PyMOL Python script that loads the backbone (N, CA, C, O; Angstrom):
from pymol import cmd

cmd.read_pdbstr("""\
ATOM      1  N   VAL A   1     223.858 -14.232  52.475  1.00  0.00           N
ATOM      2  CA  VAL A   1     225.138 -14.085  51.759  1.00  0.00           C
ATOM      3  C   VAL A   1     225.016 -14.661  50.343  1.00  0.00           C
ATOM      4  O   VAL A   1     225.481 -14.050  49.381  1.00  0.00           O
ATOM      5  N   GLU A   2     224.393 -15.829  50.221  1.00  0.00           N
ATOM      6  CA  GLU A   2     224.237 -16.446  48.906  1.00  0.00           C
ATOM      7  C   GLU A   2     223.466 -15.551  47.949  1.00  0.00           C
ATOM      8  O   GLU A   2     223.812 -15.426  46.774  1.00  0.00           O
ATOM      9  N   LYS A   3     222.409 -14.927  48.473  1.00  0.00           N
ATOM     10  CA  LYS A   3     221.586 -14.066  47.614  1.00  0.00           C
ATOM     11  C   LYS A   3     222.414 -12.887  47.101  1.00  0.00           C
ATOM     12  O   LYS A   3     222.301 -12.498  45.938  1.00  0.00           O
ATOM     13  N   GLN A   4     223.240 -12.326  47.972  1.00  0.00           N
ATOM     14  CA  GLN A   4     224.081 -11.205  47.547  1.00  0.00           C
ATOM     15  C   GLN A   4     225.046 -11.646  46.447  1.00  0.00           C
ATOM     16  O   GLN A   4     225.264 -10.921  45.476  1.00  0.00           O
ATOM     17  N   LYS A   5     225.613 -12.823  46.603  1.00  0.00           N
ATOM     18  CA  LYS A   5     226.527 -13.348  45.587  1.00  0.00           C
ATOM     19  C   LYS A   5     225.790 -13.504  44.268  1.00  0.00           C
ATOM     20  O   LYS A   5     226.304 -13.154  43.205  1.00  0.00           O
ATOM     21  N   LEU A   6     224.587 -14.031  44.355  1.00  0.00           N
ATOM     22  CA  LEU A   6     223.770 -14.269  43.169  1.00  0.00           C
ATOM     23  C   LEU A   6     223.474 -12.959  42.453  1.00  0.00           C
ATOM     24  O   LEU A   6     223.615 -12.860  41.234  1.00  0.00           O
ATOM     25  N   VAL A   7     223.063 -11.959  43.219  1.00  0.00           N
ATOM     26  CA  VAL A   7     222.736 -10.652  42.634  1.00  0.00           C
ATOM     27  C   VAL A   7     223.981 -10.035  42.002  1.00  0.00           C
ATOM     28  O   VAL A   7     223.920  -9.470  40.910  1.00  0.00           O
ATOM     29  N   LYS A   8     225.105 -10.151  42.697  1.00  0.00           N
ATOM     30  CA  LYS A   8     226.347  -9.589  42.183  1.00  0.00           C
ATOM     31  C   LYS A   8     226.747 -10.258  40.875  1.00  0.00           C
ATOM     32  O   LYS A   8     227.117  -9.581  39.915  1.00  0.00           O
ATOM     33  N   SER A   9     226.676 -11.573  40.836  1.00  0.00           N
ATOM     34  CA  SER A   9     227.061 -12.280  39.618  1.00  0.00           C
ATOM     35  C   SER A   9     226.070 -12.007  38.497  1.00  0.00           C
ATOM     36  O   SER A   9     226.455 -11.966  37.328  1.00  0.00           O
ATOM     37  N   ALA A  10     224.799 -11.821  38.839  1.00  0.00           N
ATOM     38  CA  ALA A  10     223.789 -11.510  37.825  1.00  0.00           C
ATOM     39  C   ALA A  10     224.065 -10.144  37.202  1.00  0.00           C
ATOM     40  O   ALA A  10     223.954  -9.974  35.987  1.00  0.00           O
ATOM     41  N   LYS A  11     224.421  -9.182  38.035  1.00  0.00           N
ATOM     42  CA  LYS A  11     224.741  -7.840  37.521  1.00  0.00           C
ATOM     43  C   LYS A  11     225.980  -7.901  36.644  1.00  0.00           C
ATOM     44  O   LYS A  11     226.035  -7.289  35.577  1.00  0.00           O
ATOM     45  N   LEU A  12     226.965  -8.642  37.105  1.00  0.00           N
ATOM     46  CA  LEU A  12     228.207  -8.798  36.363  1.00  0.00           C
ATOM     47  C   LEU A  12     227.915  -9.438  35.013  1.00  0.00           C
ATOM     48  O   LEU A  12     228.424  -8.995  33.984  1.00  0.00           O
ATOM     49  N   TYR A  13     227.093 -10.480  35.023  1.00  0.00           N
ATOM     50  CA  TYR A  13     226.724 -11.182  33.793  1.00  0.00           C
ATOM     51  C   TYR A  13     225.993 -10.247  32.846  1.00  0.00           C
ATOM     52  O   TYR A  13     226.246 -10.251  31.641  1.00  0.00           O
ATOM     53  N   ALA A  14     225.083  -9.443  33.393  1.00  0.00           N
ATOM     54  CA  ALA A  14     224.312  -8.510  32.569  1.00  0.00           C
ATOM     55  C   ALA A  14     225.244  -7.496  31.903  1.00  0.00           C
ATOM     56  O   ALA A  14     225.076  -7.168  30.728  1.00  0.00           O
ATOM     57  N   GLU A  15     226.220  -7.007  32.653  1.00  0.00           N
ATOM     58  CA  GLU A  15     227.167  -6.041  32.089  1.00  0.00           C
ATOM     59  C   GLU A  15     227.980  -6.679  30.971  1.00  0.00           C
ATOM     60  O   GLU A  15     228.142  -6.098  29.898  1.00  0.00           O
ATOM     61  N   VAL A  16     228.484  -7.864  31.227  1.00  0.00           N
ATOM     62  CA  VAL A  16     229.284  -8.571  30.228  1.00  0.00           C
ATOM     63  C   VAL A  16     228.442  -8.848  28.995  1.00  0.00           C
ATOM     64  O   VAL A  16     228.904  -8.674  27.867  1.00  0.00           O
ATOM     65  N   TYR A  17     227.203  -9.280  29.214  1.00  0.00           N
ATOM     66  CA  TYR A  17     226.326  -9.605  28.091  1.00  0.00           C
ATOM     67  C   TYR A  17     226.034  -8.370  27.259  1.00  0.00           C
ATOM     68  O   TYR A  17     226.011  -8.432  26.030  1.00  0.00           O
ATOM     69  N   LYS A  18     225.808  -7.237  27.936  1.00  0.00           N
ATOM     70  CA  LYS A  18     225.518  -5.989  27.229  1.00  0.00           C
ATOM     71  C   LYS A  18     226.711  -5.605  26.349  1.00  0.00           C
ATOM     72  O   LYS A  18     226.546  -5.283  25.172  1.00  0.00           O
ATOM     73  N   GLU A  19     227.902  -5.643  26.927  1.00  0.00           N
ATOM     74  CA  GLU A  19     229.102  -5.308  26.160  1.00  0.00           C
ATOM     75  C   GLU A  19     229.284  -6.293  25.019  1.00  0.00           C
ATOM     76  O   GLU A  19     229.678  -5.920  23.914  1.00  0.00           O
ATOM     77  N   ASP A  20     228.988  -7.562  25.304  1.00  0.00           N
ATOM     78  CA  ASP A  20     229.148  -8.601  24.298  1.00  0.00           C
ATOM     79  C   ASP A  20     228.206  -8.372  23.124  1.00  0.00           C
ATOM     80  O   ASP A  20     228.598  -8.538  21.969  1.00  0.00           O
ATOM     81  N   SER A  21     226.966  -7.991  23.416  1.00  0.00           N
ATOM     82  CA  SER A  21     226.003  -7.781  22.331  1.00  0.00           C
ATOM     83  C   SER A  21     226.380  -6.556  21.505  1.00  0.00           C
ATOM     84  O   SER A  21     226.170  -6.536  20.292  1.00  0.00           O
ATOM     85  N   GLU A  22     226.934  -5.537  22.155  1.00  0.00           N
ATOM     86  CA  GLU A  22     227.389  -4.361  21.412  1.00  0.00           C
ATOM     87  C   GLU A  22     228.545  -4.758  20.496  1.00  0.00           C
ATOM     88  O   GLU A  22     228.619  -4.326  19.346  1.00  0.00           O
ATOM     89  N   LEU A  23     229.436  -5.580  21.020  1.00  0.00           N
ATOM     90  CA  LEU A  23     230.574  -6.054  20.241  1.00  0.00           C
ATOM     91  C   LEU A  23     230.086  -6.889  19.066  1.00  0.00           C
ATOM     92  O   LEU A  23     230.614  -6.781  17.959  1.00  0.00           O
ATOM     93  N   ARG A  24     229.073  -7.724  19.308  1.00  0.00           N
ATOM     94  CA  ARG A  24     228.514  -8.572  18.262  1.00  0.00           C
ATOM     95  C   ARG A  24     227.890  -7.716  17.166  1.00  0.00           C
ATOM     96  O   ARG A  24     228.042  -8.008  15.980  1.00  0.00           O
ATOM     97  N   ASP A  25     227.184  -6.656  17.569  1.00  0.00           N
ATOM     98  CA  ASP A  25     226.574  -5.757  16.582  1.00  0.00           C
ATOM     99  C   ASP A  25     227.659  -5.096  15.729  1.00  0.00           C
ATOM    100  O   ASP A  25     227.522  -4.983  14.510  1.00  0.00           O
ATOM    101  N   LEU A  26     228.726  -4.666  16.379  1.00  0.00           N
ATOM    102  CA  LEU A  26     229.833  -4.052  15.649  1.00  0.00           C
ATOM    103  C   LEU A  26     230.416  -5.034  14.646  1.00  0.00           C
ATOM    104  O   LEU A  26     230.659  -4.690  13.490  1.00  0.00           O
ATOM    105  N   THR A  27     230.635  -6.255  15.101  1.00  0.00           N
ATOM    106  CA  THR A  27     231.205  -7.284  14.235  1.00  0.00           C
ATOM    107  C   THR A  27     230.290  -7.565  13.062  1.00  0.00           C
ATOM    108  O   THR A  27     230.750  -7.663  11.925  1.00  0.00           O
ATOM    109  N   ASN A  28     228.997  -7.696  13.327  1.00  0.00           N
ATOM    110  CA  ASN A  28     228.036  -7.979  12.262  1.00  0.00           C
ATOM    111  C   ASN A  28     228.005  -6.860  11.229  1.00  0.00           C
ATOM    112  O   ASN A  28     227.996  -7.128  10.027  1.00  0.00           O
ATOM    113  N   SER A  29     227.988  -5.616  11.681  1.00  0.00           N
ATOM    114  CA  SER A  29     227.934  -4.506  10.731  1.00  0.00           C
ATOM    115  C   SER A  29     229.242  -4.427   9.939  1.00  0.00           C
ATOM    116  O   SER A  29     229.239  -4.069   8.762  1.00  0.00           O
ATOM    117  N   ALA A  30     230.349  -4.761  10.586  1.00  0.00           N
ATOM    118  CA  ALA A  30     231.633  -4.757   9.887  1.00  0.00           C
ATOM    119  C   ALA A  30     231.643  -5.829   8.802  1.00  0.00           C
ATOM    120  O   ALA A  30     232.152  -5.604   7.704  1.00  0.00           O
ATOM    121  N   ILE A  31     231.082  -6.987   9.112  1.00  0.00           N
ATOM    122  CA  ILE A  31     231.020  -8.086   8.138  1.00  0.00           C
ATOM    123  C   ILE A  31     230.108  -7.700   6.975  1.00  0.00           C
ATOM    124  O   ILE A  31     230.423  -7.981   5.819  1.00  0.00           O
ATOM    125  N   GLU A  32     228.989  -7.063   7.277  1.00  0.00           N
ATOM    126  CA  GLU A  32     228.046  -6.665   6.229  1.00  0.00           C
ATOM    127  C   GLU A  32     228.661  -5.622   5.296  1.00  0.00           C
ATOM    128  O   GLU A  32     228.415  -5.631   4.090  1.00  0.00           O
ATOM    129  N   ASP A  33     229.469  -4.719   5.876  1.00  0.00           N
ATOM    130  CA  ASP A  33     230.076  -3.655   5.071  1.00  0.00           C
ATOM    131  C   ASP A  33     231.310  -4.130   4.307  1.00  0.00           C
ATOM    132  O   ASP A  33     231.821  -3.425   3.436  1.00  0.00           O
ATOM    133  N   TRP A  34     231.778  -5.323   4.640  1.00  0.00           N
ATOM    134  CA  TRP A  34     232.980  -5.851   3.999  1.00  0.00           C
ATOM    135  C   TRP A  34     232.734  -6.059   2.506  1.00  0.00           C
ATOM    136  O   TRP A  34     231.734  -6.669   2.130  1.00  0.00           O
ATOM    137  N   PRO A  35     233.627  -5.565   1.654  1.00  0.00           N
ATOM    138  CA  PRO A  35     233.424  -5.774   0.206  1.00  0.00           C
ATOM    139  C   PRO A  35     233.466  -7.254  -0.139  1.00  0.00           C
ATOM    140  O   PRO A  35     234.319  -7.989   0.360  1.00  0.00           O
ATOM    141  N   LYS A  36     232.569  -7.681  -0.972  1.00  0.00           N
ATOM    142  CA  LYS A  36     232.460  -9.104  -1.299  1.00  0.00           C
ATOM    143  C   LYS A  36     233.494  -9.479  -2.373  1.00  0.00           C
ATOM    144  O   LYS A  36     233.563 -10.636  -2.787  1.00  0.00           O
TER     145      LYS A  36
END
""", "prot")
cmd.dss("prot")
cmd.show_as("cartoon", "prot")
cmd.util.cbc("prot")
cmd.orient("prot")
């Protein structure tokens, strides 16, 4: 049971991290394109 929980949380974390990195890339490009 513990292993299943671990795998589930790892997958969940990976999904969140992936979305987070995409969001970070969007934010970074938006900041770079911002007029100075």
